[in-house]
C-alpha positions as CSV (number, residue, x, y, z in Angstrom):
1,X,98.0,134.6,93.1
2,X,94.8,133.5,95.1
3,X,92.1,135.3,93.1
4,X,90.8,135.2,89.6
5,X,88.7,137.4,88.0
6,X,85.4,137.0,87.9
7,X,82.3,138.0,85.9
8,X,78.5,137.1,85.9
9,X,76.0,138.3,83.7
10,X,72.6,138.0,83.4
11,X,70.2,138.7,80.5
12,X,68.8,141.9,82.2
13,X,72.5,142.9,83.7
14,X,75.9,142.9,85.0
15,X,75.8,140.6,88.1
16,X,79.2,141.1,89.2
17,X,82.6,141.9,87.3
18,X,85.9,141.8,89.7
19,X,88.4,139.6,91.5
20,X,87.5,136.6,94.1
21,X,89.1,133.9,95.7
22,X,86.4,131.4,95.9
23,X,83.4,130.5,93.7
24,X,80.5,127.7,93.8
25,X,77.9,127.2,91.5
26,X,75.0,124.9,91.5
27,X,75.6,122.2,88.5
28,X,74.2,119.0,87.2
29,X,75.8,116.8,90.1
30,X,75.7,119.3,92.5
31,X,77.5,121.9,93.9
32,X,81.0,122.7,91.9
33,X,83.4,124.3,93.8
34,X,86.4,127.1,91.6
35,X,89.4,128.1,92.9
36,X,92.3,129.9,91.5
37,X,93.7,128.5,88.7
38,X,91.2,125.8,87.9
39,X,91.6,123.7,85.3
40,X,90.2,125.4,82.2
41,X,86.2,123.8,81.6
42,X,82.9,124.6,80.6
43,X,79.8,123.4,82.1
44,X,76.2,123.7,82.7
45,X,74.7,125.7,85.6
46,X,71.4,124.7,87.0
47,X,68.9,126.4,89.0
48,X,70.2,126.9,92.5
49,X,72.5,128.9,94.8
50,X,75.6,130.8,93.7
51,X,78.4,131.9,95.9
52,X,81.3,134.0,95.8
53,X,83.8,134.9,98.5
54,X,86.3,137.9,97.6
55,X,89.5,138.4,99.0
56,X,88.4,140.2,102.0
57,X,86.4,137.3,103.1
58,X,82.8,138.9,102.0
59,X,80.5,136.5,100.6
60,X,78.0,136.9,98.1
61,X,74.9,134.5,97.6
62,X,72.8,134.7,94.3
63,X,70.1,132.7,93.3
64,X,70.5,131.4,89.4
65,X,68.6,129.6,87.0
66,X,70.1,127.8,84.0
67,X,73.1,128.9,82.1
68,X,76.6,128.5,81.8
69,X,80.4,128.9,83.4
70,X,83.5,128.9,81.1
71,X,86.5,128.9,82.9
72,X,89.9,130.1,80.9
73,X,93.4,130.8,82.1
74,X,92.4,132.1,85.9
75,X,89.2,133.7,84.0
76,X,85.7,132.9,85.0
77,X,82.6,134.1,83.2
78,X,78.9,133.1,84.4
79,X,76.3,133.4,81.9
80,X,72.8,133.2,83.5
81,X,69.4,133.8,82.6
82,X,68.4,135.2,85.9
83,X,70.5,136.3,89.1
84,X,68.8,137.8,92.3
85,X,70.0,138.4,95.6
86,X,68.3,136.4,98.2
87,X,66.5,139.2,100.3
88,X,65.3,140.9,96.5
89,X,63.1,137.8,96.2
90,X,59.1,138.4,96.1
91,X,58.2,135.1,97.9
92,X,54.3,135.4,97.1
93,X,55.1,135.6,93.4
94,X,57.9,132.6,94.0
95,X,55.1,130.5,95.9
96,X,52.5,131.6,92.6
97,X,55.2,130.7,90.1
98,X,55.9,127.3,91.9
99,X,52.0,126.0,92.0
100,X,51.6,127.4,88.2
101,X,54.8,125.5,87.3
102,X,53.4,122.1,89.1
103,X,50.1,122.6,86.9
104,X,52.1,123.0,84.2
105,X,54.1,119.8,84.4
106,X,50.6,117.8,84.9
107,X,48.9,119.4,81.6
108,X,51.8,119.3,79.5
109,X,52.0,116.9,77.0
110,X,55.6,117.0,74.9
111,X,58.8,116.1,76.7
112,X,60.5,120.0,75.7
113,X,57.0,121.4,77.3
114,X,57.3,119.4,80.6
115,X,61.3,120.1,81.1
116,X,60.6,123.6,80.5
117,X,57.8,123.4,83.4
118,X,60.2,121.4,85.6
119,X,62.9,124.0,85.1
120,X,60.6,127.0,86.2
121,X,59.6,124.9,89.4
122,X,63.1,124.2,90.2
123,X,64.0,128.0,89.8
124,X,60.8,129.1,92.0
125,X,61.5,126.7,94.8
126,X,65.1,127.6,94.8
127,X,63.7,131.0,94.8
128,X,61.4,129.9,98.0
129,X,64.2,128.3,99.8
130,X,67.0,131.3,99.4
131,X,64.3,133.6,100.4
132,X,63.5,131.5,103.8
133,X,67.2,130.6,104.3
134,X,67.8,134.8,104.5
135,X,64.7,135.1,106.8
136,X,66.1,132.6,109.1
137,X,69.1,134.4,109.6
């Protein structure tokens, strides 16, 4: 079998449910690739670009926020707060969010508040890069 079952869920919607031949997720130590019959595991997802390819060769790209991926018996479940296609991103809104997050980082005093602002900044910057990349292709 050259495919595995993939389900991508965001808080507000089911992003994808079907089979695919490869998946790349943004992980804490870089991009992490998943192929059929991958070892069972659970890992964190960080804000970044998620890509997967269906067996026909078509590639899908999403900008995702924090979450988890669970791989078990050739079934992959991706749970993220948000997932957007790059072409659906409002570039101006992403830029405003990045500026707000930078201000929050400067103003926040607790470790938790700072970490929250850093995650917001990472998500905004990822959205801006993804939108820029889609516009340049």
